[in-house]
C-alpha positions as CSV (number, residue, x, y, z in Angstrom):
1,M,8.1,19.7,-2.5
2,K,5.3,20.4,-5.2
3,D,6.6,18.0,-7.8
4,G,9.2,15.0,-6.3
5,G,11.3,13.7,-3.8
6,T,13.4,11.8,-1.9
7,V,12.9,11.5,2.2
8,N,15.9,9.2,2.4
9,D,18.1,9.0,-0.3
10,S,18.7,5.4,-2.0
11,H,17.9,2.2,-4.2
12,D,18.9,-1.4,-5.1
13,T,20.2,-1.6,-8.5
14,G,21.4,-5.5,-8.4
15,S,19.5,-7.7,-10.7
16,A,17.5,-10.6,-10.6
17,K,17.0,-14.1,-12.4
18,F,12.9,-13.3,-13.4
19,L,12.5,-16.7,-15.3
20,S,13.9,-18.8,-12.5
21,R,12.4,-17.5,-9.9
22,R,8.4,-17.3,-11.9
23,E,9.5,-20.7,-12.5
24,M,10.1,-21.1,-8.2
25,L,6.7,-19.7,-8.2
26,R,4.8,-21.8,-10.5
27,R,6.7,-24.8,-8.8
28,S,6.4,-24.1,-4.8
29,V,3.2,-21.2,-5.0
30,I,0.0,-21.1,-5.4
31,F,-3.0,-19.4,-5.8
32,S,-5.3,-22.2,-6.8
33,T,-9.1,-21.1,-6.1
34,G,-9.2,-24.5,-4.4
35,A,-6.5,-24.4,-2.8
36,L,-7.7,-20.6,-0.6
37,A,-10.9,-21.7,-0.5
38,A,-10.0,-24.8,1.6
39,R,-8.8,-22.5,4.0
40,P,-10.4,-21.3,7.2
41,L,-8.3,-18.1,7.0
42,G,-11.8,-15.9,8.0
43,K,-12.2,-17.5,11.3
44,L,-8.7,-16.8,12.9
45,A,-7.3,-14.4,14.6
46,A,-5.2,-12.3,13.3
47,A,-1.9,-13.3,14.2
48,A,-0.3,-10.2,16.5
49,E,2.1,-12.4,18.6
50,G,5.1,-13.9,18.5
51,F,6.9,-12.2,15.5
52,A,11.1,-11.9,16.0
53,D,12.2,-9.1,17.8
54,G,14.6,-7.0,15.4
55,G,11.9,-7.1,12.2
56,M,9.8,-3.7,11.1
57,H,6.0,-3.5,11.4
58,L,3.7,-1.3,8.7
59,L,0.1,-1.0,8.6
60,A,-1.2,-0.3,5.3
61,F,-4.8,1.4,3.8
62,G,-6.8,3.1,1.3
63,D,-10.1,5.0,0.1
64,Y,-10.7,5.8,3.7
65,G,-11.2,9.6,3.6
66,T,-15.3,9.7,4.7
67,K,-16.3,12.4,7.4
68,G,-16.5,9.6,9.5
69,N,-18.3,7.1,8.7
70,G,-19.0,3.8,10.6
71,D,-16.6,1.6,8.5
72,Q,-13.7,4.3,8.9
73,I,-14.3,4.2,12.2
74,A,-14.7,0.9,12.7
75,V,-11.5,0.4,10.5
76,A,-9.5,2.9,12.9
77,R,-10.7,1.2,15.3
78,A,-9.6,-2.1,14.1
79,M,-6.0,-0.9,13.5
80,E,-5.5,0.2,17.1
81,A,-6.9,-2.8,18.5
82,F,-4.1,-4.8,16.4
83,A,-1.5,-2.3,17.2
84,Q,-2.2,-2.5,20.9
85,K,-2.1,-6.5,20.7
86,L,1.1,-6.4,18.7
87,G,3.0,-4.7,21.6
88,K,5.4,-3.5,18.7
89,P,5.9,-0.1,17.5
90,L,5.0,0.5,14.4
91,S,7.7,1.8,11.5
92,A,4.8,3.9,9.4
93,V,1.3,3.6,7.8
94,L,0.8,3.6,4.4
95,A,-1.8,5.9,3.2
96,L,-2.6,4.8,0.0
97,G,-4.7,7.3,-1.4
98,D,-8.4,8.8,-1.0
99,N,-7.7,10.5,2.0
100,F,-10.3,13.2,1.6
101,Y,-13.8,12.7,-0.3
102,R,-16.1,15.5,-0.4
103,Y,-15.0,19.0,0.1
104,L,-11.9,19.6,2.2
105,T,-12.0,21.7,4.6
106,P,-9.3,22.9,7.0
107,D,-10.8,21.5,10.6
108,R,-10.9,17.6,8.8
109,F,-7.0,17.2,9.1
110,D,-8.0,17.2,12.8
111,K,-11.3,15.7,12.9
112,H,-11.0,12.8,10.2
113,F,-7.1,12.5,10.9
114,E,-5.1,13.1,13.6
115,K,-8.5,12.2,16.1
116,M,-9.6,9.5,13.7
117,Y,-6.2,7.4,14.3
118,S,-5.0,7.2,17.9
119,A,-1.9,9.1,18.3
120,E,-1.3,7.6,21.4
121,I,-1.7,4.6,19.2
122,L,-1.2,4.6,16.2
123,N,2.0,6.5,17.1
124,C,4.4,6.4,13.9
125,P,4.1,8.2,10.6
126,F,1.4,7.8,7.7
127,Y,2.7,8.1,4.3
128,A,0.2,9.9,1.5
129,C,-0.6,9.3,-1.4
130,A,-2.9,10.9,-4.2
131,G,-6.0,9.1,-4.9
132,N,-8.3,10.4,-7.6
133,H,-10.8,11.8,-5.3
134,D,-7.6,13.6,-3.6
135,Y,-7.5,15.5,-6.9
136,G,-10.7,17.6,-6.3
137,T,-10.3,18.1,-10.3
138,A,-13.3,16.0,-11.0
139,M,-17.2,15.8,-11.2
140,Y,-17.7,13.8,-8.3
141,D,-15.3,15.6,-5.7
142,Y,-14.3,19.3,-7.0
143,Q,-12.3,21.0,-5.1
144,P,-9.4,23.2,-7.0
145,G,-6.2,23.2,-4.4
146,K,-7.6,20.0,-2.4
147,L,-4.3,17.9,-3.2
148,Q,-1.5,20.5,-2.2
149,M,-4.0,21.5,0.8
150,Q,-2.5,18.0,1.6
151,M,0.9,18.4,1.2
152,D,0.7,22.2,3.0
153,Y,-1.1,20.3,5.6
154,A,2.6,18.4,6.3
155,K,4.4,21.0,5.3
156,N,3.3,23.6,7.7
157,N,2.3,20.5,10.6
158,P,6.1,18.9,10.7
159,Q,5.1,17.2,14.2
160,S,2.1,15.8,12.7
161,R,1.9,11.9,11.9
162,W,0.6,13.3,8.3
163,K,3.5,12.6,5.8
164,F,2.8,14.1,1.8
165,P,6.1,15.7,1.3
166,A,5.3,15.6,-2.8
167,K,3.2,13.8,-5.5
168,W,6.6,11.1,-5.8
169,Y,8.5,10.9,-3.2
170,A,11.1,7.8,-1.8
171,L,12.0,6.7,1.4
172,E,14.0,4.1,3.5
173,L,12.7,2.5,6.2
174,P,13.1,1.8,9.4
175,S,16.1,4.7,8.6
176,A,18.1,5.0,5.9
177,E,21.3,3.6,8.4
178,K,19.5,0.6,8.6
179,P,17.0,0.2,6.4
180,L,15.2,-2.6,5.4
181,V,13.5,-1.6,2.4
182,K,13.4,1.3,0.1
183,I,9.6,2.5,-0.6
184,I,9.0,4.1,-3.8
185,T,6.0,6.0,-4.0
186,L,4.5,7.6,-6.9
187,D,0.9,9.2,-8.3
188,G,-0.9,7.4,-10.5
189,S,-3.5,9.8,-11.9
190,Y,-2.8,9.4,-15.4
191,W,-6.6,10.5,-16.2
192,E,-7.7,13.9,-17.7
193,G,-7.4,16.6,-15.1
194,A,-4.9,15.2,-12.7
195,L,-0.8,14.6,-14.0
196,T,0.4,16.9,-16.7
197,P,2.2,15.3,-19.4
198,K,5.1,17.6,-18.2
199,E,4.5,15.7,-14.4
200,K,4.2,12.5,-15.9
201,L,7.9,12.7,-17.6
202,E,9.0,14.2,-14.8
203,Q,7.9,11.1,-12.1
204,R,9.7,9.5,-14.9
205,R,13.0,11.0,-14.5
206,F,12.0,10.2,-11.2
207,L,11.5,7.1,-11.1
208,K,14.6,6.2,-13.0
209,A,17.1,8.1,-11.2
210,E,15.4,6.2,-7.9
211,L,16.1,3.0,-9.6
212,A,19.8,3.8,-10.5
213,K,20.9,4.9,-6.7
214,E,22.8,2.4,-4.5
215,T,21.0,1.0,-0.9
216,K,21.4,-0.9,2.0
217,A,18.0,-1.8,1.8
218,P,17.1,-5.7,1.0
219,W,13.6,-4.8,0.2
220,L,12.2,-2.3,-2.6
221,W,8.5,-1.7,-2.9
222,L,6.2,0.2,-5.0
223,V,3.2,2.0,-4.1
224,N,0.9,4.6,-6.0
225,H,-3.1,5.1,-5.5
226,Y,-4.2,2.9,-8.4
227,P,-3.5,-0.7,-8.7
228,L,-2.1,-2.0,-12.1
229,F,-3.8,-5.3,-11.7
230,S,-7.0,-5.6,-9.6
231,D,-10.0,-8.1,-10.2
232,S,-12.4,-5.9,-9.2
233,T,-15.0,-2.9,-10.5
234,H,-11.9,-1.1,-11.9
235,G,-10.0,-3.8,-13.5
236,D,-6.7,-4.3,-14.6
237,A,-5.0,-0.5,-15.4
238,Q,-3.7,-0.7,-19.3
239,P,-1.9,3.2,-18.9
240,L,-0.2,2.0,-15.9
241,I,0.8,-1.3,-17.2
242,R,2.4,0.5,-20.2
243,E,3.8,2.8,-18.0
244,W,5.3,0.4,-14.3
245,G,5.1,-2.5,-16.3
246,P,8.3,-3.4,-17.6
247,I,9.9,-1.2,-14.5
248,L,8.4,-4.1,-12.1
249,Q,9.6,-6.8,-14.9
250,Q,13.6,-5.5,-14.6
251,H,13.8,-4.3,-11.1
252,P,13.1,-6.4,-7.7
253,I,10.3,-5.3,-6.3
254,S,8.7,-7.2,-3.9
255,L,5.4,-5.7,-3.0
256,C,3.5,-3.4,-5.1
257,F,0.7,-1.6,-3.6
258,A,-2.4,0.6,-4.4
259,G,-6.1,0.8,-3.3
260,H,-8.8,2.7,-5.2
261,D,-10.8,-0.8,-5.8
262,H,-12.7,-1.0,-2.3
263,T,-11.5,-4.3,-2.0
264,L,-8.5,-6.4,-0.1
265,Q,-7.2,-8.4,-2.8
266,H,-3.3,-10.4,-3.5
267,L,-2.7,-11.2,-6.7
268,K,-0.2,-12.8,-8.8
269,V,0.5,-12.1,-12.1
270,E,1.7,-14.4,-15.4
271,G,5.4,-12.5,-16.4
272,Y,5.6,-10.8,-13.1
273,D,7.6,-11.3,-10.0
274,C,6.0,-9.0,-7.2
275,S,3.1,-9.5,-5.4
276,F,0.4,-7.2,-5.9
277,L,-1.8,-5.8,-2.8
278,V,-5.2,-3.7,-3.2
279,S,-5.8,-2.6,-0.1
280,G,-9.1,-0.9,-0.6
281,A,-11.4,-1.3,2.3
282,G,-10.5,1.7,4.6
283,G,-14.1,2.7,5.0
284,Q,-15.7,3.9,1.6
285,R,-18.4,1.6,0.3
286,L,-17.1,-1.6,-0.6
287,Y,-16.8,-3.4,-4.6
288,K,-17.5,-6.6,-6.2
289,I,-15.2,-9.1,-7.4
290,K,-15.0,-10.0,-10.8
291,G,-13.7,-13.2,-10.4
292,E,-10.5,-13.4,-12.0
293,N,-8.8,-16.0,-10.1
294,R,-5.4,-14.4,-10.3
295,G,-5.2,-15.1,-5.9
296,F,-6.8,-13.7,-3.0
297,A,-9.9,-11.3,-3.9
298,Q,-12.7,-10.3,-1.8
299,G,-15.5,-7.2,-1.5
300,R,-17.1,-8.5,1.9
301,H,-15.2,-7.1,4.5
302,F,-13.2,-3.7,5.6
303,G,-10.2,-3.9,6.4
304,F,-5.9,-3.4,6.4
305,N,-3.1,-4.9,6.4
306,H,0.0,-6.0,8.5
307,I,3.4,-6.5,7.2
308,H,6.0,-7.6,9.0
309,V,9.6,-6.7,7.6
310,T,13.2,-8.6,8.4
311,P,16.0,-9.0,6.3
312,D,15.2,-12.5,4.5
313,E,11.5,-12.4,5.3
314,L,7.8,-10.9,4.6
315,T,4.8,-11.5,6.1
316,V,1.6,-10.2,4.7
317,Q,-1.7,-10.2,6.4
318,F,-5.3,-9.0,5.7
319,V,-7.2,-8.0,8.4
320,N,-10.9,-6.8,9.1
321,T,-12.8,-5.1,11.4
322,E,-13.4,-7.9,13.8
323,G,-9.9,-8.7,14.2
324,K,-10.1,-11.8,12.3
325,Q,-7.7,-12.9,9.6
326,L,-8.7,-13.0,6.1
327,H,-5.5,-13.8,4.1
328,A,-1.6,-14.1,5.0
329,F,1.1,-14.8,3.1
330,K,5.2,-15.7,3.5
331,R,7.5,-14.3,0.9
332,Q,11.5,-15.0,0.8
333,R,14.1,-13.3,-1.2
334,D,14.9,-15.7,-3.2
335,G,10.7,-14.7,-4.6
336,K,9.6,-17.8,-2.9
337,M,6.0,-17.5,-1.4
338,K,3.8,-19.6,0.8
339,V,0.1,-18.7,1.5
340,L,-0.4,-19.7,5.2
341,S,-2.8,-22.2,6.5
342,A,-4.5,-22.1,9.3
343,A,-2.8,-22.8,12.9
């Protein structure tokens, strides 16, 4: 599939009382700068034990596709160490774009993916999306056909953990029969030289259709490379806010994942029920934080996310290359969130 597809067909169209949810969030959560500063989370070992049986575990990271620099290797080893300590199978890794910087040659799939991320320890699908450096149409990484190479590798190597069926697609995890989450992966490449007007229209139709499908999954997530909201270098993406903002406000989407800004962020934005996660610290040089104070945001550590999913609750943590928990929170089905304090 070159345009869009459904890996595991579905969706939850149930409506939610977003105003009352936001009111609960204002009263129960929150992200004051002082409250976060008071929590010595950076000194904690990341929680990798004590999770209830029956839940699902995932990792997420982005902006990792260097040619094997030290920081990419450090994140890969930290993910492996965490997975080993977890002692439970991973259902998936969400690969949030900028999968390969610079020129992509066929041998890099083996060197910088298959062997970089241990097949023995990280033995689960890596679901990829398209970043700006994956397109190969910009001056800084010019290589026509670069994105198609990545989708072709997935198609021609079905045994590989590398999964990239289309520029936009949907899946249910851990299975279509008993899903805990439906994930809609999109392509936010709205800049000149990336998505064409026709592709934007096709993706818009795809998203509308996916949101109209029924699903047994209690959770719905949105994934793409570009953050709608960011307290770092690129700032808020107004084209994507116009395109997807109303959808996020009208549907029960709990988590919105992105990379692009080379930072780790968890933002709560006024008017939105979902939690905005930026996980762009997978190996490329880090960016500075602008200081909008909309939640947790830092550009001092390379790292990744761990997400534990049950039918009633999500637990999300940000983990650095030293295995330290930088930030963590729980989110319930009714939208209530709690920033986890030091143990």
